[in-house]
VEXPASE-512522 format. One record per residue (C-alpha): x, y, z. Coordinates in pm, 1 decimal. Layout:
BEGIN
X Y Z
X Y Z .
...
// end
This chain:
BEGIN
X Y Z
11593.6 12054.2 4136.3 .
11483.2 11701.4 4081.4 .
11400.0 11477.0 4404.3 .
11625.4 11155.7 4410.7 .
11569.2 10847.4 4633.6 .
11775.0 10573.0 4707.4 .
11725.7 10255.0 4885.4 .
11807.8 10249.7 5283.3 .
12137.8 10041.6 5219.7 .
12275.0 10261.6 4986.3 .
12216.3 10553.6 5232.2 .
12401.3 10352.5 5468.7 .
12683.8 10271.2 5253.5 .
12699.3 10646.4 5164.4 .
12754.6 10722.8 5501.7 .
13048.4 10501.0 5504.8 .
12911.3 10185.4 5648.0 .
13049.8 9840.1 5566.2 .
12852.1 9544.5 5456.8 .
12959.1 9397.6 5790.7 .
12839.2 9726.6 5998.3 .
12490.6 9674.7 5806.4 .
12495.2 9302.1 5895.5 .
12551.5 9421.7 6273.0 .
12241.1 9639.8 6264.3 .
12022.1 9397.7 6119.6 .
12160.5 9117.8 6355.9 .
12104.3 9368.6 6672.2 .
11753.2 9397.3 6594.2 .
11777.5 9755.2 6453.0 .
11575.4 9734.2 6149.0 .
11530.2 10137.9 6129.7 .
11186.3 10109.3 6049.1 .
11151.5 10506.5 6044.3 .
11342.3 10509.3 5733.5 .
11095.4 10239.9 5554.1 .
10888.8 10360.2 5281.1 .
10642.7 10059.1 5302.7 .
10322.2 10034.6 5525.1 .
10195.7 9773.7 5742.7 .
9831.0 9703.7 5783.8 .
9764.8 9668.3 6129.4 .
9443.4 9508.1 6086.4 .
9592.7 9173.2 5959.5 .
9561.1 8860.7 6145.6 .
9828.9 8623.2 6265.5 .
9832.9 8318.3 6451.4 .
10101.9 8339.2 6716.0 .
10426.4 8129.9 6770.7 .
10227.8 7883.1 6993.8 .
9967.6 7806.3 6729.4 .
10259.7 7729.1 6439.6 .
10083.1 7975.6 6179.9 .
10138.5 8280.6 5987.6 .
9996.4 8579.7 5869.3 .
9682.0 8471.9 5731.4 .
9469.1 8811.7 5638.5 .
9163.1 8949.2 5757.3 .
8888.5 8706.2 5602.6 .
8639.4 8662.1 5921.3 .
8699.1 8986.0 6041.6 .
8452.0 9247.2 6051.7 .
8493.3 9587.3 6231.1 .
8784.2 9774.0 6393.9 .
9055.1 9604.9 6539.8 .
9327.7 9882.1 6505.8 .
9333.7 10103.4 6822.7 .
9485.0 10399.1 6610.7 .
9158.7 10420.8 6394.1 .
8946.9 10473.5 6709.2 .
8798.5 10238.3 6973.0 .
8840.6 9852.3 6928.3 .
8559.5 9689.4 6798.0 .
8529.9 9389.1 6604.7 .
8374.2 9036.6 6521.1 .
8549.1 8759.7 6449.0 .
8408.2 8438.9 6270.5 .
8551.1 8157.8 6439.3 .
8427.1 7878.5 6160.7 .
8679.1 8064.1 5922.6 .
9015.2 7894.2 5907.6 .
9186.2 8226.6 5997.5 .
9011.7 8237.3 6347.9 .
8903.1 7861.2 6414.2 .
9229.3 7797.0 6623.7 .
9051.9 8017.2 6900.4 .
8837.6 7717.1 6982.2 .
9129.6 7528.7 7075.4 .
9241.2 7606.8 7445.1 .
9614.3 7752.1 7426.7 .
9580.9 7885.4 7105.7 .
9588.9 8272.7 7020.0 .
9564.4 8516.1 6728.5 .
9706.5 8870.3 6689.9 .
9422.0 9109.0 6515.2 .
9539.4 9431.9 6468.1 .
9628.2 9599.4 6811.6 .
9460.2 9296.9 6997.0 .
9568.5 8951.7 7095.0 .
9286.7 8706.7 7133.9 .
9379.1 8386.7 7334.0 .
9194.7 8097.5 7450.8 .
9315.2 8097.7 7799.8 .
9221.9 7726.1 7959.3 .
8868.7 7778.1 7781.6 .
8798.1 8159.8 7852.3 .
8848.2 8380.0 7559.7 .
9049.6 8692.2 7646.4 .
9134.7 8956.6 7453.5 .
9412.9 9218.5 7541.9 .
9624.8 9528.1 7391.3 .
9898.6 9331.8 7170.4 .
10202.1 9526.8 7297.7 .
10402.8 9544.0 7586.4 .
10367.0 9836.7 7797.4 .
10729.1 9811.2 7901.6 .
10865.8 9924.3 7521.2 .
10604.7 9824.0 7275.6 .
10697.4 9491.9 7163.5 .
10423.1 9218.5 7058.4 .
10366.6 8985.3 7321.8 .
10284.5 8607.5 7293.3 .
10038.9 8361.9 7491.8 .
10208.6 8072.2 7680.9 .
9946.4 7829.6 7776.0 .
10148.2 7625.4 7995.1 .
10187.7 7898.0 8237.4 .
9843.1 8066.9 8121.5 .
10006.3 8427.8 8090.0 .
10121.4 8635.6 7829.2 .
10513.4 8688.4 7753.3 .
10726.9 8965.1 7621.0 .
11025.6 8798.3 7472.0 .
11186.6 9136.9 7471.1 .
11274.2 9208.7 7830.5 .
11079.6 8919.3 7976.8 .
10781.3 9087.5 8131.3 .
10467.9 8853.2 8204.5 .
10124.6 8959.9 8221.5 .
9815.3 8757.4 8377.7 .
9525.7 8687.5 8169.1 .
9364.3 8982.9 8344.4 .
9630.2 9207.5 8206.4 .
9802.4 9258.7 8543.5 .
10175.0 9272.8 8557.0 .
10330.3 8968.1 8676.2 .
10704.4 9032.4 8653.7 .
10852.9 9328.4 8534.0 .
11030.5 9528.5 8374.2 .
10701.0 9650.0 8278.5 .
10469.7 9828.2 8550.0 .
10183.8 9913.0 8356.3 .
9893.6 9639.1 8312.9 .
9790.5 9578.3 7982.6 .
9452.3 9709.3 7848.1 .
9162.4 9455.7 7868.3 .
8912.7 9430.1 7598.3 .
8547.7 9260.4 7661.7 .
8568.7 8926.8 7464.2 .
8210.7 8773.8 7414.1 .
8138.8 8435.4 7255.2 .
7817.4 8385.3 7081.5 .
7578.7 8143.2 7179.7 .
7648.8 7901.5 6919.3 .
8027.8 7963.3 6964.8 .
8080.2 8051.8 6606.9 .
8176.0 8431.3 6652.7 .
8328.4 8643.1 6893.2 .
8284.4 8999.3 6948.4 .
8551.9 9198.9 7091.4 .
8512.1 9532.3 7225.8 .
8662.1 9806.4 7448.8 .
// end
C-alpha cells in the first residue's frame, strides 16, 4: 500500500468545507499549525513591532536561545545590525524563547510567551511594560503580572551588558 500526501487545503475541501469556510478559519486566526509539515527555527531573531523590523536571522548570536533545547545561555553582538537596536531605549528583539528589551536604559530579558495562552508578547516603551495582544495581559519589566487574565509571572533571565557595551549575555 502506497502512502499518499495532500495539502492541508485539499484535505479540508475533501471534508466538504467551502472556500468561504476555509477563509473563516484563517480570518479567525485558526491556522491549524499541528497539521503543518514545516518547521520553525526557534533561534531566529526578529525585532518586535515597536522597532519596525522583520525576522533577520542569527547573525551576532552565540549560544542557546531556545528553552526547549536546555537552559537559556546566549550572547548577542550588539555591533551586529541584527541586535544593534538594543542600544536604543524602547527597542526590543525576540531571540528564540526570549524577548530582550531596552527598558528605559536597562536591558531586560524575559520569556517571550504570555503565561495565559502562550502568545508572543511585545514590549511597550510608553508604558514600560510587556503586553500580550491576544487577551490584554500586561507584565512589568520584572515579569510580574500587572493586568490579567494571566496569573503567573514571566520567567526573568539575567541580562549582563559588557563593560564596552558591545555584547549582551543572557542566562538563566
